[in-house]
C-alpha positions as CSV (number, residue, x, y, z in Angstrom):
1,M,86.0,100.3,108.5
2,P,84.6,97.6,110.8
3,A,84.2,98.6,114.4
4,N,85.6,95.3,115.8
5,I,89.2,96.1,114.6
6,S,91.3,97.3,117.4
7,G,95.0,98.3,117.8
8,P,97.1,100.0,115.1
9,I,95.7,99.8,111.6
10,L,98.2,99.1,108.8
11,F,97.3,100.1,105.3
12,A,98.8,98.7,102.1
13,Q,97.8,99.3,98.5
14,V,97.9,96.1,96.4
15,G,96.5,96.5,93.0
16,P,92.8,97.4,93.2
17,L,92.7,96.3,96.8
18,L,93.3,98.5,99.9
19,F,94.3,96.3,102.8
20,W,94.2,97.1,106.5
21,S,95.1,94.4,109.0
22,N,93.1,91.4,107.8
23,W,90.3,93.3,106.0
24,A,90.3,94.4,102.3
25,F,88.1,97.0,100.6
26,Q,87.3,96.3,97.0
27,R,84.7,97.8,94.8
28,G,82.1,95.3,96.1
29,G,82.6,96.3,99.7
30,L,84.6,95.2,102.7
31,H,85.8,91.6,102.8
32,R,87.6,89.6,105.5
33,I,90.8,88.0,104.2
34,P,91.4,84.4,105.5
35,A,94.5,84.1,107.7
36,E,96.0,81.5,105.4
37,A,95.6,83.6,102.3
38,G,98.7,85.6,103.1
39,Q,100.9,82.7,104.1
40,G,103.8,82.1,101.8
41,A,102.6,84.6,99.2
42,T,104.7,87.6,98.4
43,P,102.5,90.7,98.2
44,K,102.7,92.7,95.0
45,G,105.3,95.5,95.3
46,T,107.5,93.8,97.9
47,H,109.8,92.0,95.5
48,A,113.1,93.4,94.2
49,I,112.5,95.9,91.4
50,L,115.3,95.9,88.8
51,P,116.8,99.3,88.1
52,G,116.1,100.4,84.5
53,S,113.2,98.1,84.1
54,V,109.7,99.0,83.0
55,E,108.4,98.3,86.5
56,A,111.0,100.7,88.0
57,A,110.0,103.4,85.5
58,L,106.4,103.0,86.4
59,V,107.0,103.2,90.1
60,R,108.8,106.5,89.5
61,Y,106.1,107.7,87.1
62,Y,103.4,107.1,89.7
63,D,105.3,109.2,92.2
64,S,106.0,112.0,89.7
65,D,104.2,115.3,89.3
66,M,103.4,114.4,85.7
67,W,101.1,111.6,87.0
68,Q,99.7,113.6,89.9
69,E,98.9,116.6,87.7
70,Q,96.6,114.6,85.5
71,A,92.9,114.6,86.3
72,K,91.7,111.7,88.5
73,S,89.4,110.5,85.7
74,T,92.5,110.4,83.3
75,R,94.5,108.5,85.9
76,D,91.7,106.1,86.5
77,L,91.6,105.3,82.7
78,R,95.3,105.1,82.2
79,R,96.3,103.1,85.3
80,P,94.8,99.8,84.1
81,I,96.6,100.2,80.8
82,L,99.9,100.8,82.6
83,E,99.3,97.9,84.9
84,Q,98.7,95.5,81.9
85,F,101.9,96.9,80.4
86,R,103.7,96.3,83.7
87,A,102.4,92.7,84.0
88,K,103.6,91.7,80.6
89,Y,106.8,93.7,80.2
90,G,107.7,94.8,83.8
91,T,111.1,93.0,84.0
92,G,112.2,94.2,80.5
93,K,114.6,97.1,80.2
94,I,112.9,100.4,79.3
95,R,115.8,101.5,77.2
96,A,115.4,98.4,74.9
97,L,111.8,99.4,74.1
98,Q,111.5,100.5,70.5
99,R,108.8,101.8,68.2
100,S,108.4,98.4,66.6
101,H,107.8,96.8,70.0
102,V,105.0,99.4,70.8
103,Q,103.5,98.7,67.4
104,Q,103.4,95.0,68.1
105,I,101.9,95.6,71.6
106,I,98.9,97.6,70.3
107,A,98.4,95.9,66.9
108,A,95.8,93.4,68.0
109,R,93.6,96.0,69.7
110,S,90.7,98.0,68.4
111,A,91.3,101.5,66.9
112,S,90.0,103.3,70.0
113,A,92.1,101.0,72.3
114,Q,95.2,101.7,70.2
115,S,94.6,105.4,70.6
116,N,94.2,105.1,74.3
117,W,97.3,102.9,74.7
118,M,99.3,105.4,72.5
119,K,98.2,108.4,74.6
120,C,99.0,106.6,77.8
121,L,102.4,105.2,76.7
122,R,103.4,108.5,75.1
123,H,102.7,110.4,78.4
124,F,104.6,107.7,80.4
125,M,107.6,107.7,78.1
126,T,108.1,111.5,77.9
């Protein structure tokens, strides 16, 4: 962390970024966030999450022991899949998801990607 930040440090995880005050750490290193970048934008994770939605289920899954007990390398591989799933279907009801929907979601992917998605979604849904 930069030495010139003083006062209390506030941390917030937003996707692949870890924010503290007006600095962000990303894979490329530490970057200063322009003051106007946060104006008027709603940070990811601060909006209302509908109960029973895919997004609500993912939030609970990330906090569960099932997620935490997986190896870090497994979580690192599965999280992008789950985040893609959340981005596209996050507001949909998890109870409405059927086998045919999952087949449609993975149909356009390569065989190895289909396998990875199935393993990931199967673990998430159980």
